[in-house]
C-alpha positions as CSV (number, residue, x, y, z in Angstrom):
1,G,-14.8,33.6,-52.1
2,I,-12.6,35.9,-50.1
3,Q,-11.1,34.2,-47.3
4,P,-11.2,36.1,-43.8
5,E,-7.6,36.2,-42.8
6,G,-8.4,34.2,-39.6
7,R,-9.6,31.5,-42.0
8,K,-6.5,31.6,-44.0
9,D,-4.5,31.2,-41.1
10,E,-6.4,28.2,-39.6
11,L,-6.0,26.4,-42.6
12,A,-2.3,27.0,-43.0
13,Q,-2.1,25.9,-39.4
14,L,-3.8,22.7,-40.9
15,R,-1.8,22.0,-43.7
16,E,1.6,22.5,-41.5
17,R,0.1,20.3,-38.6
18,I,-0.8,17.5,-41.6
19,L,2.4,17.9,-42.9
20,K,4.6,17.5,-39.9
21,A,2.1,14.4,-38.7
22,G,4.3,11.8,-40.3
23,M,1.2,10.4,-42.2
24,G,2.1,8.0,-44.9
25,E,1.8,9.0,-48.6
26,E,-1.7,8.5,-48.9
27,A,-3.2,9.4,-46.0
28,E,-1.4,12.8,-46.0
29,G,-2.2,13.3,-49.8
30,R,-5.9,12.6,-48.5
31,A,-5.8,14.8,-46.0
32,L,-4.5,17.7,-47.9
33,E,-7.1,17.4,-50.5
34,E,-9.5,17.4,-47.9
35,V,-8.0,21.0,-46.6
36,D,-8.5,22.3,-50.4
37,R,-12.2,21.1,-50.2
38,L,-12.8,22.8,-47.1
39,E,-11.3,26.2,-48.2
40,G,-14.2,26.3,-50.8
41,M,-16.8,25.6,-48.3
42,P,-18.8,28.0,-46.2
43,P,-17.0,27.7,-42.5
44,Q,-20.4,27.1,-40.7
45,S,-22.0,24.4,-43.1
46,A,-22.8,21.0,-41.9
47,E,-20.1,19.6,-44.8
48,A,-17.3,21.7,-43.4
49,T,-18.2,20.1,-40.3
50,V,-18.2,16.5,-41.7
51,S,-14.5,17.6,-43.5
52,R,-13.0,19.1,-40.4
53,T,-14.1,16.0,-38.4
54,Y,-12.4,13.7,-40.4
55,I,-9.1,15.7,-40.8
56,D,-9.2,15.9,-36.8
57,W,-9.4,11.8,-37.1
58,L,-6.6,11.7,-39.4
59,L,-4.4,14.1,-37.0
60,A,-5.0,12.5,-34.2
61,L,-3.8,9.0,-34.8
62,P,-0.3,7.7,-34.0
63,W,1.0,7.7,-37.4
64,S,4.8,7.5,-36.2
65,K,4.6,7.6,-32.8
66,L,6.2,4.8,-30.7
67,A,6.1,3.8,-27.3
68,D,9.3,2.8,-25.8
69,D,9.5,-0.6,-25.2
70,H,10.7,-2.0,-22.2
71,L,13.4,-4.6,-23.2
72,D,14.7,-5.5,-20.0
73,L,14.3,-9.4,-19.9
74,E,14.4,-10.1,-16.0
75,E,12.3,-7.1,-15.4
76,A,10.0,-8.3,-17.4
77,E,9.8,-11.5,-15.9
78,R,9.9,-10.4,-12.3
79,I,7.1,-8.3,-13.5
80,L,4.9,-11.3,-14.8
81,D,5.9,-13.7,-11.7
82,E,5.0,-10.9,-9.5
83,D,1.5,-10.5,-10.9
84,H,0.6,-14.4,-11.8
85,A,1.5,-17.5,-10.3
86,G,1.7,-20.7,-12.8
87,L,0.7,-19.9,-16.4
88,E,4.5,-21.0,-17.3
89,K,4.1,-21.4,-21.0
90,V,2.5,-18.1,-21.6
91,K,5.2,-16.4,-20.1
92,A,7.9,-18.4,-21.4
93,R,6.6,-17.4,-24.9
94,I,6.2,-13.3,-23.9
95,L,9.3,-13.7,-23.1
96,E,10.8,-15.1,-26.6
97,Y,8.8,-12.6,-28.1
98,L,10.5,-10.1,-26.2
99,A,14.0,-11.9,-26.5
100,V,13.6,-11.3,-30.4
101,M,13.0,-7.8,-30.2
102,R,15.8,-7.2,-28.1
103,R,18.2,-9.0,-30.8
104,L,16.2,-6.9,-33.6
105,R,17.1,-3.8,-31.4
106,D,20.5,-4.7,-30.7
107,R,21.7,-5.0,-34.4
108,N,19.8,-1.8,-35.2
109,A,18.1,-3.8,-37.5
110,E,15.1,-1.4,-39.1
111,A,12.8,-3.9,-40.1
112,P,10.3,-3.8,-37.4
113,L,9.3,-6.9,-35.9
114,R,5.7,-8.2,-36.5
115,G,3.7,-8.6,-33.4
116,P,2.7,-12.2,-33.0
117,I,-1.2,-12.8,-32.4
118,L,-1.6,-14.9,-29.5
119,C,-5.0,-16.2,-28.3
120,L,-5.4,-17.3,-24.5
121,V,-7.7,-20.3,-24.4
122,G,-8.7,-21.6,-20.8
123,P,-11.9,-21.7,-18.6
124,P,-13.0,-18.5,-16.7
125,G,-11.0,-16.7,-13.9
126,V,-7.9,-18.4,-14.5
127,G,-6.2,-15.0,-15.4
128,K,-6.4,-14.1,-19.1
129,T,-7.6,-10.5,-19.0
130,S,-5.4,-10.2,-15.9
131,L,-2.4,-11.8,-18.0
132,A,-2.8,-9.1,-20.8
133,R,-2.6,-6.2,-18.7
134,S,0.4,-7.4,-16.8
135,I,2.1,-8.4,-20.4
136,A,1.3,-4.9,-21.6
137,R,3.1,-3.0,-18.0
138,A,6.3,-5.8,-18.7
139,L,6.8,-4.2,-22.0
140,N,5.7,-0.5,-20.8
141,R,3.1,-0.3,-23.6
142,P,0.1,1.1,-23.4
143,F,-3.4,-1.5,-22.7
144,L,-6.1,-1.4,-24.9
145,R,-9.0,-3.7,-24.6
146,F,-11.7,-4.3,-27.1
147,S,-14.4,-7.0,-25.4
148,L,-16.0,-8.6,-28.6
149,G,-18.9,-10.4,-26.5
150,G,-21.9,-10.1,-28.2
151,V,-20.3,-8.1,-31.0
152,R,-22.6,-8.5,-34.3
153,D,-21.7,-5.8,-36.5
154,E,-18.9,-5.7,-38.8
155,A,-18.6,-2.0,-38.7
156,E,-18.0,-1.6,-35.0
157,I,-14.7,-3.1,-36.1
158,R,-14.5,-1.3,-39.6
159,G,-16.3,1.9,-39.3
160,H,-18.8,3.5,-41.2
161,R,-18.2,4.9,-44.4
162,R,-18.2,9.1,-44.4
163,T,-21.5,9.4,-46.7
164,Y,-23.5,8.1,-43.6
165,I,-24.3,11.2,-41.0
166,G,-22.8,11.1,-37.9
167,S,-20.1,8.3,-39.1
168,M,-17.2,7.0,-37.3
169,P,-14.2,4.9,-37.3
170,G,-14.7,1.5,-36.0
171,R,-13.3,0.5,-32.7
172,I,-9.8,-0.5,-33.9
173,I,-9.1,3.0,-35.0
174,S,-10.7,4.6,-32.1
175,L,-8.9,2.3,-29.5
176,L,-5.5,3.6,-31.4
177,K,-6.2,7.0,-31.1
178,K,-6.8,6.7,-27.4
179,G,-3.6,4.9,-26.6
180,G,-1.8,7.5,-28.8
181,V,1.0,5.1,-30.1
182,R,1.2,2.6,-32.9
183,N,2.6,-0.3,-31.1
184,P,0.2,-0.8,-28.1
185,L,-0.8,-4.2,-26.6
186,M,-4.5,-4.7,-28.1
187,L,-6.5,-7.1,-25.9
188,L,-9.7,-8.5,-28.1
189,D,-11.2,-10.1,-25.2
190,E,-13.7,-13.4,-25.7
191,I,-13.5,-14.0,-29.4
192,D,-15.4,-16.9,-29.4
193,K,-18.3,-14.9,-28.4
194,M,-19.1,-13.0,-31.3
195,G,-22.1,-13.3,-32.9
196,S,-23.3,-12.7,-36.8
197,D,-26.2,-11.2,-38.6
198,W,-27.2,-9.1,-41.5
199,R,-25.1,-6.5,-40.7
200,G,-22.1,-8.2,-41.6
201,D,-20.1,-11.0,-39.7
202,P,-17.5,-9.5,-37.5
203,S,-15.3,-12.2,-37.3
204,S,-14.6,-12.2,-40.9
205,A,-13.7,-8.2,-40.6
206,L,-11.1,-9.4,-38.1
207,L,-9.3,-11.6,-40.4
208,E,-8.2,-8.6,-42.2
209,V,-6.9,-7.2,-38.6
210,L,-5.1,-10.0,-37.3
211,D,-3.7,-11.3,-40.5
212,P,0.2,-10.2,-40.5
213,E,0.0,-10.5,-44.3
214,Q,-2.9,-7.7,-44.1
215,N,-3.0,-5.9,-41.0
216,P,-0.1,-3.3,-42.5
217,T,-2.6,-1.9,-44.6
218,F,-5.6,-2.2,-42.7
219,Q,-8.5,0.2,-43.8
220,D,-11.1,1.2,-41.9
221,H,-13.9,2.2,-43.7
222,Y,-14.1,5.7,-42.3
223,L,-10.5,6.5,-42.9
224,D,-10.7,5.0,-46.1
225,V,-6.8,5.0,-45.8
226,G,-4.8,2.3,-44.9
227,F,-2.9,2.3,-41.0
228,D,-0.6,-0.5,-40.2
229,L,-1.2,-2.4,-37.4
230,S,1.6,-4.9,-37.6
231,Q,3.3,-3.1,-34.8
232,V,0.3,-3.8,-32.5
233,L,0.8,-6.7,-30.3
234,F,-2.7,-8.5,-30.5
235,L,-3.7,-10.7,-27.5
236,T,-7.0,-12.7,-28.2
237,T,-8.9,-14.6,-25.1
238,A,-11.3,-17.2,-25.4
239,N,-13.4,-19.9,-23.4
240,V,-13.8,-22.7,-25.6
241,R,-11.1,-23.1,-28.7
242,H,-13.8,-25.0,-30.9
243,Q,-15.7,-22.0,-30.8
244,I,-13.5,-20.0,-32.3
245,P,-14.6,-19.5,-36.1
246,Q,-12.2,-21.5,-38.1
247,P,-10.3,-19.0,-40.5
248,L,-9.8,-16.9,-37.5
249,E,-8.3,-19.5,-35.0
250,D,-5.5,-20.2,-38.5
251,R,-4.5,-16.7,-37.7
252,L,-4.1,-17.2,-33.9
253,E,-1.3,-18.5,-31.9
254,V,-3.1,-20.7,-29.4
255,L,-2.0,-21.2,-25.8
256,E,-4.2,-23.3,-23.4
257,L,-4.4,-22.1,-20.3
258,S,-5.6,-24.9,-17.5
259,S,-7.2,-24.7,-14.4
260,Y,-5.1,-23.9,-11.3
261,T,-4.1,-26.8,-9.1
262,L,-4.6,-27.0,-5.1
263,G,-1.3,-25.8,-4.6
264,E,-1.6,-23.1,-7.0
265,K,-4.5,-21.7,-6.0
266,K,-3.0,-21.5,-2.1
267,A,0.0,-19.6,-3.8
268,I,-2.5,-16.7,-5.3
269,A,-5.0,-16.2,-2.4
270,H,-1.9,-15.5,-0.2
271,A,0.0,-13.6,-2.6
272,H,-2.6,-11.7,-4.1
273,L,-6.6,-12.2,-3.2
274,V,-6.3,-11.7,0.1
275,P,-3.7,-8.7,0.9
276,K,-6.3,-7.3,-2.5
277,A,-9.5,-8.0,-0.5
278,L,-7.9,-6.9,2.6
279,D,-7.3,-3.2,1.1
280,R,-10.5,-3.1,-0.7
281,H,-12.6,-3.6,2.3
282,G,-10.1,-1.2,4.1
283,M,-8.9,-3.7,7.0
284,A,-5.1,-3.6,6.1
285,D,-4.4,-2.7,9.8
286,L,-6.5,-5.4,11.7
287,G,-3.6,-7.6,11.3
288,I,-6.1,-10.3,9.7
289,T,-4.4,-13.6,8.8
290,F,-5.6,-16.4,6.7
291,E,-4.2,-19.6,8.1
292,D,-3.1,-22.2,5.5
293,A,-5.0,-24.9,6.3
294,A,-8.3,-22.3,6.1
295,V,-7.6,-21.3,2.4
296,E,-7.3,-25.2,1.7
297,K,-10.6,-25.5,3.5
298,L,-11.8,-22.5,1.3
299,V,-10.8,-24.3,-1.8
300,Q,-12.0,-27.6,-1.4
301,A,-15.1,-27.0,0.5
302,Y,-16.7,-23.8,-0.4
303,T,-15.7,-23.4,-4.0
304,K,-15.5,-25.7,-7.1
305,E,-14.3,-24.1,-10.1
306,A,-11.2,-24.0,-12.4
307,G,-10.2,-20.7,-11.6
308,V,-10.1,-18.2,-8.4
309,R,-13.1,-16.0,-8.6
310,Q,-15.5,-17.8,-6.5
311,L,-12.8,-18.2,-4.2
312,E,-12.3,-14.4,-4.1
313,R,-15.8,-13.8,-3.5
314,E,-15.4,-16.0,-0.2
315,I,-12.6,-14.7,1.1
316,S,-14.3,-11.0,0.5
317,A,-17.5,-12.9,2.4
318,V,-15.4,-13.4,5.3
319,L,-14.1,-10.3,5.3
320,R,-16.9,-8.4,5.4
321,K,-18.5,-11.1,8.7
322,L,-14.9,-10.0,10.2
323,A,-15.6,-6.7,9.3
324,R,-18.6,-6.3,11.3
325,Q,-17.5,-8.4,14.1
326,S,-14.2,-5.6,14.6
327,L,-16.9,-3.1,14.8
328,Q,-18.9,-4.6,17.7
329,P,-17.4,-5.0,21.1
330,G,-15.9,-7.5,22.8
331,P,-12.4,-9.0,21.5
332,F,-11.6,-9.4,17.9
333,D,-9.9,-12.1,17.0
334,A,-7.9,-11.5,13.4
335,R,-7.0,-15.2,12.8
336,V,-9.1,-17.0,10.3
337,T,-8.8,-20.8,11.0
338,P,-10.6,-23.7,9.1
339,D,-12.7,-24.5,12.5
340,R,-14.2,-20.5,12.3
341,L,-15.1,-20.7,8.7
342,P,-18.8,-22.7,8.7
343,G,-19.6,-20.0,11.6
344,L,-18.5,-17.4,9.3
345,L,-19.9,-18.9,5.4
346,G,-22.3,-21.6,7.0
347,P,-22.0,-25.3,6.3
348,E,-19.6,-26.9,3.7
349,R,-20.8,-26.3,0.1
350,F,-19.0,-29.2,-1.3
351,L,-18.1,-32.5,0.3
352,E,-14.2,-33.0,0.4
353,S,-13.9,-36.3,-1.1
354,P,-17.1,-37.4,-2.9
355,L,-15.6,-41.0,-3.5
356,G,-17.4,-43.9,-1.9
357,A,-15.7,-45.4,0.9
358,Q,-16.0,-49.4,0.1
359,P,-15.6,-50.7,-3.6
360,A,-19.1,-51.6,-4.9
361,A,-20.0,-54.0,-7.7
362,G,-20.9,-52.1,-10.9
363,V,-19.5,-48.3,-9.8
364,V,-16.8,-46.8,-11.5
365,N,-15.4,-43.0,-11.4
366,G,-14.7,-41.8,-14.7
367,L,-13.3,-38.5,-15.8
368,A,-15.1,-35.8,-17.7
369,W,-13.8,-32.4,-19.1
370,T,-16.2,-29.4,-18.7
371,P,-15.5,-25.8,-20.0
372,T,-15.2,-24.8,-16.0
373,G,-12.6,-27.6,-15.7
374,G,-12.3,-31.6,-15.1
375,D,-14.8,-33.4,-13.0
376,L,-15.2,-37.0,-11.6
377,L,-18.3,-38.7,-13.1
378,T,-19.6,-41.8,-11.6
379,I,-20.8,-44.5,-13.5
380,E,-23.3,-46.9,-12.2
381,A,-24.3,-50.4,-13.6
382,A,-27.1,-53.1,-12.5
383,R,-27.9,-56.3,-13.5
384,L,-32.0,-57.1,-13.2
385,P,-33.7,-59.7,-14.5
386,G,-35.2,-59.2,-18.2
387,K,-34.6,-60.2,-22.0
388,G,-31.2,-58.6,-23.0
389,V,-32.3,-55.2,-22.9
390,L,-29.3,-52.3,-22.2
391,K,-31.0,-49.3,-20.6
392,L,-29.1,-45.9,-20.7
393,T,-30.1,-42.9,-18.1
394,G,-28.1,-39.7,-17.0
395,K,-29.2,-37.5,-20.2
396,L,-26.0,-39.2,-22.3
397,G,-25.6,-37.8,-25.8
398,D,-25.0,-39.8,-28.9
399,V,-21.9,-40.6,-28.7
400,M,-22.1,-41.7,-25.4
401,Q,-25.1,-44.2,-25.7
402,E,-22.9,-45.8,-28.9
403,S,-19.9,-46.0,-26.3
404,A,-22.3,-47.9,-23.9
405,N,-23.5,-50.0,-26.9
406,L,-20.1,-50.9,-27.8
407,A,-19.0,-51.6,-24.0
408,L,-21.6,-54.2,-23.9
409,S,-20.6,-56.1,-27.3
410,F,-17.0,-55.9,-26.4
411,V,-18.3,-57.9,-22.3
412,R,-20.6,-60.2,-25.0
413,M,-17.3,-61.2,-27.1
414,R,-15.3,-61.7,-24.2
415,A,-17.8,-63.4,-22.3
416,D,-15.9,-66.6,-21.9
417,S,-12.7,-65.2,-20.4
418,L,-14.7,-63.1,-18.2
419,G,-16.6,-66.0,-16.9
420,L,-19.7,-65.3,-17.7
421,A,-22.0,-68.2,-19.6
422,P,-22.5,-67.7,-23.1
423,D,-26.1,-67.0,-23.2
424,F,-25.9,-64.5,-20.0
425,L,-27.7,-61.8,-21.6
426,E,-30.8,-64.1,-22.4
427,K,-31.9,-63.7,-18.9
428,T,-30.7,-60.6,-18.0
429,D,-31.3,-56.8,-18.5
430,L,-28.0,-54.3,-17.8
431,H,-29.3,-50.7,-16.5
432,V,-26.6,-48.2,-16.8
433,H,-27.0,-44.7,-14.9
434,L,-24.6,-41.6,-15.1
435,P,-25.6,-39.3,-12.5
436,E,-26.5,-36.1,-12.3
437,G,-29.8,-36.9,-13.6
438,A,-30.0,-33.7,-15.3
439,I,-26.5,-32.8,-16.7
440,P,-26.4,-33.5,-20.1
441,K,-23.1,-35.5,-21.1
442,D,-21.2,-37.0,-24.4
443,G,-18.1,-37.8,-25.8
444,P,-16.2,-41.3,-26.2
445,S,-14.1,-40.8,-23.4
446,A,-16.1,-43.0,-21.1
447,G,-15.7,-46.2,-23.2
448,I,-13.3,-48.2,-20.5
449,T,-15.3,-46.9,-17.8
450,L,-18.6,-47.9,-19.1
451,A,-17.0,-51.6,-19.9
452,T,-15.5,-51.8,-16.7
453,A,-19.1,-50.9,-14.9
454,L,-20.7,-53.1,-16.6
455,I,-18.1,-56.4,-16.2
456,S,-18.1,-55.8,-12.5
457,A,-22.1,-55.6,-12.4
458,L,-22.2,-58.8,-14.5
459,T,-19.1,-60.5,-12.4
460,G,-20.1,-59.3,-9.0
461,I,-16.8,-58.4,-8.6
462,P,-16.6,-54.6,-6.8
463,V,-13.9,-52.1,-8.5
464,R,-11.7,-50.2,-6.3
465,A,-13.0,-46.8,-4.8
466,D,-10.2,-45.0,-5.2
467,L,-9.5,-45.5,-8.6
468,A,-10.5,-43.2,-11.6
469,M,-10.3,-43.8,-15.4
470,T,-10.4,-42.6,-18.9
471,G,-9.8,-43.7,-22.4
472,E,-11.8,-44.4,-25.4
473,L,-12.7,-48.2,-26.2
474,T,-12.8,-50.0,-29.7
475,L,-14.5,-53.1,-30.4
476,R,-11.5,-55.5,-30.5
477,G,-10.5,-53.9,-26.9
478,A,-7.7,-51.4,-28.1
479,V,-7.7,-48.0,-25.7
480,L,-7.5,-44.9,-27.8
481,P,-6.2,-41.6,-26.5
482,I,-8.6,-38.3,-25.1
483,G,-8.4,-35.2,-24.9
484,G,-8.4,-32.5,-21.5
485,L,-6.0,-35.4,-20.1
486,K,-4.7,-32.2,-17.4
487,E,-7.6,-31.3,-16.4
488,K,-9.2,-34.7,-15.7
489,L,-6.2,-35.6,-13.6
490,L,-6.2,-32.2,-11.9
491,A,-10.0,-33.1,-11.2
492,A,-9.2,-36.8,-10.1
493,H,-6.7,-35.3,-7.6
494,R,-8.8,-32.7,-6.3
495,M,-11.2,-35.4,-5.6
496,G,-9.1,-37.8,-3.9
497,C,-8.5,-40.7,-6.3
498,R,-5.0,-42.3,-5.9
499,T,-5.1,-44.4,-8.8
500,V,-5.6,-43.0,-12.6
501,I,-5.6,-45.1,-15.3
502,I,-5.1,-43.4,-18.9
503,P,-4.6,-44.3,-22.6
504,A,-0.8,-45.3,-23.0
505,E,-1.1,-42.9,-26.3
506,N,-1.7,-40.1,-23.8
507,A,1.7,-40.3,-22.0
508,R,3.0,-37.4,-23.7
509,H,0.5,-35.1,-22.3
510,L,1.9,-36.0,-18.7
511,E,4.5,-33.6,-18.9
512,E,1.9,-30.8,-18.4
513,L,0.8,-31.9,-15.0
514,P,2.4,-30.0,-12.1
515,E,4.9,-31.7,-9.8
516,E,2.8,-32.4,-6.8
517,V,0.0,-34.3,-9.2
518,R,2.4,-36.5,-10.4
519,R,4.0,-37.2,-7.1
520,E,0.8,-38.2,-5.4
521,L,-1.3,-40.5,-8.4
522,A,-0.4,-43.4,-9.2
523,I,-0.8,-43.4,-13.2
524,H,-1.1,-46.6,-15.3
525,L,-0.8,-46.2,-18.7
526,V,-2.8,-49.1,-20.9
527,K,-3.1,-49.8,-24.2
528,T,-5.9,-52.5,-24.1
529,M,-9.0,-52.9,-21.9
530,D,-7.6,-56.9,-21.2
531,E,-4.4,-54.8,-18.8
532,V,-7.6,-52.3,-17.2
533,I,-9.5,-55.3,-15.7
534,P,-6.9,-56.8,-13.2
535,L,-5.8,-53.4,-12.3
536,A,-9.8,-52.1,-11.4
537,L,-11.5,-55.1,-10.1
538,V,-10.6,-56.2,-6.4
539,R,-10.9,-60.2,-6.1
540,T,-11.1,-60.8,-2.7
């Protein structure tokens, strides 16, 4: 057919743009082929529109455009520290990555550095997403966020083939177009919350994105040509490590973020939360100050969390009340002191220290790990007249019930050395309860705690009230290592325990503890149950 002049020019311009776009050979060939096809189609036909859209997508992608990396290590470190208190391990890892890039740049090496694929795992509100944002700022790269929570369709990641009407590329390619460079920082948020259904399994589609061997030629179904993702710095986040699909976790470098200590929370509140909240509520000019003791009380009496989200809400609640007071006649008090908090926020929600004041027989403090941080777990044991039945309550899981049975067998084996009659169980029932009754509990790490509670209940010797313990017990009385130690010890410290008993094999994890916690806790490392008994029981 005879082409009108304007159309010819337009197609010639398209060809020129394609040749200038710096695509790979494969993509360039495909785009030019598509222009040839477009030439033979009536310009108004639906097919021409589809073709034109495809060419536009190919032209819009950053085939060769790179963000100018900001490789000043000191500056990057300053930005990271300015935005976040704590989180040393993650910051160190990012600065190492920068240092390697800097070395490559200085040697003028052509080989581009493949971006590492880091996974930040930690409880909600400890700053995973905001850390990713400040890493992008430190590197001077565009920040692209893809939230995977509830994604169940593989096409969300890889796009739909062009044979479908209205098909589009997947989110990865769309985000790259939006970022405009081929080395952005891409955050894949909530990687542990993907679903899967009959439309395919998105976590398997992500394997290609996150595998350094495959991602230089990532194939989107819509584009159907390889796009190089090896320059993208991928960061992923998750709340619970074991919920990340196994093949995916295999390709990630997991960095665990733990909950903040009281000291860190206070620093974060003063440096970030309060100034930000004052700004947001339009109250920066009122000279409002939070006393250190007031922030401490907010953290300990009004929140119970691993991160700082609830703390942020409470600070906002205080400011809302003050905003109203500032508009009422009469003097305005701009200082927030601990004594004003109950008047502003109501009575304290969490009692400062739930430890029993007096040592009691059969009551022991255990330590538990939950997805929102560590917690103190009281275990109560009582002896009742009966026929030797062990009764367990408190919604315990299978592993914990086995733990309790094992603890009882251990006590029976040691009856002699504990000063119990060999037939002590014939006329006695034992009841073990773990408050709070409605919360499910499971896991083997309360082994020594259960055994101590039983021994204390049977001998009538009370257990120290300011002591907490954790460790798995074997039938021979050996104490095995447990997980989540840092979170558990932070919880013990937060709840006012002074002495903690932990398995000797966990000694290597003590380095992760903040200085203030190590200073204020007396930590006993034990290998056998025989070492636990004299530490725990108070012989009067």
